[in-house]
C-alpha positions in Angstrom: 10.8 -8.2 12.9 7.2 -7.3 11.7 6.1 -6.9 7.7 3.5 -5.1 6.5 2.6 -6.9 3.1 -0.2 -6.8 0.5 0.5 -10.6 -0.8 -1.1 -9.5 -4.1 2.3 -7.2 -4.9 5.4 -8.6 -6.0 7.7 -6.7 -4.5 6.0 -7.8 -0.9 6.2 -11.4 -1.7 9.8 -10.9 -2.9 10.6 -9.7 0.6 9.2 -12.7 2.6 11.1 -14.8 -0.1 14.6 -13.6 1.3 13.6 -13.1 4.9 12.3 -17.0 4.6 15.9 -17.9 2.5 17.3 -16.6 5.3 15.7 -17.5 8.4 14.2 -14.5 9.6 12.3 -14.5 12.6 9.3 -12.8 12.0 5.4 -12.2 11.8 3.5 -10.7 8.9 0.6 -8.2 8.5 -1.8 -8.1 5.6 -2.2 -4.1 6.4 -5.1 -4.4 4.2 -7.1 -6.7 6.2 -5.7 -5.7 9.5 -4.9 -1.8 9.3 -2.9 0.7 11.3 -4.0 2.8 13.3 -3.6 6.1 13.0 -1.2 6.0 16.2 0.1 3.3 15.0 0.8 5.2 11.1 2.9 8.0 13.4 5.0 5.6 15.3 6.3 3.4 12.1 6.7 7.3 10.1 9.3 8.1 13.4 10.7 4.8 13.1 10.8 5.4 9.4 12.3 8.9 9.6 10.0 10.1 6.8 6.9 12.0 6.4 3.5 10.3 6.0 4.0 12.0 2.0 7.0 9.5 1.8 4.6 6.7 1.8 1.9 7.5 0.2 0.8 6.0 -3.2 -0.3 9.2 -4.9 -1.0 7.0 -8.2 -3.4 5.2 -6.6 -7.2 5.4 -7.7 -7.9 6.6 -4.0 -5.4 8.9 -4.1 -6.7 10.6 -7.0 -10.1 10.2 -5.5 -9.2 12.6 -2.5 -7.2 14.6 -4.3 -4.0 14.1 -2.5 -1.8 15.7 -5.7 -3.1 19.1 -3.9 -2.5 18.5 -0.8 0.2 21.0 0.9 3.0 19.0 2.4 3.5 20.4 6.1 3.4 20.1 9.2 0.2 21.7 9.9 -1.3 19.2 6.9 0.4 16.2 8.6 -2.5 14.4 10.4 -4.8 14.8 6.9 -2.2 12.3 5.5 -2.0 10.7 8.3 -5.6 9.9 8.5 -5.7 9.3 5.2 -3.3 6.7 5.3 -5.7 5.0 8.2 -8.3 5.3 6.2 -7.6 4.2 3.1 -4.4 1.8 3.9 -4.2 0.9 0.2 -2.4 4.1 -0.2 0.6 3.1 2.2 3.7 2.5 0.6 4.9 -1.0 0.7 6.3 -3.2 2.2 7.3 -1.6 5.3 9.9 -3.8 7.7 10.4 -2.7 11.2 13.8 -4.2 12.6 14.8 -4.9 16.0 16.9 -1.8 16.4 13.5 0.4 16.4 14.0 1.8 12.8 12.0 1.1 9.7 12.5 0.5 6.0 10.5 0.1 3.4 11.0 -2.9 1.6 10.7 -2.7 -2.2 14.5 -3.4 -3.1 16.4 -6.3 -2.3 19.2 -4.2 -1.1 16.3 -3.1 1.6 15.4 -6.1 3.2 18.6 -7.3 3.3 19.3 -4.1 5.4 16.2 -4.8 7.7 18.4 -8.3 8.3 21.9 -6.6 9.0 19.3 -3.9 11.7 18.1 -7.3 13.1 21.3 -9.2 13.6 21.4 -12.2 11.1 17.2 -11.8 11.2 18.2 -15.9 12.1 15.9 -18.0 14.7 18.1 -18.7 18.1 
């Protein structure tokens, strides 16, 4: 399991606390320091079953500077959204957890983090 985090984010810290509390084995990716490529974002979107606008933090200053609120949410514009997330990783909703079953989810709630643990078995180190 991998978790994309911003250490300054309280939701990310909470997710890490739950994973640690449950003895989960996971890898941390500080995505602001190691931004995902457009290809990685496409892959995680596939695992999430979401579109790029679904994981975009539209209230961030960078989003406002880019004028994202006026961008169309269509297949034709999908690449533009993905490129923006790759170029401006602060816009990516967090934390994103990729589970061992091939799925992923945005772990903003305790329930979502626990769901990721279920998708990885018990999440404990063998």
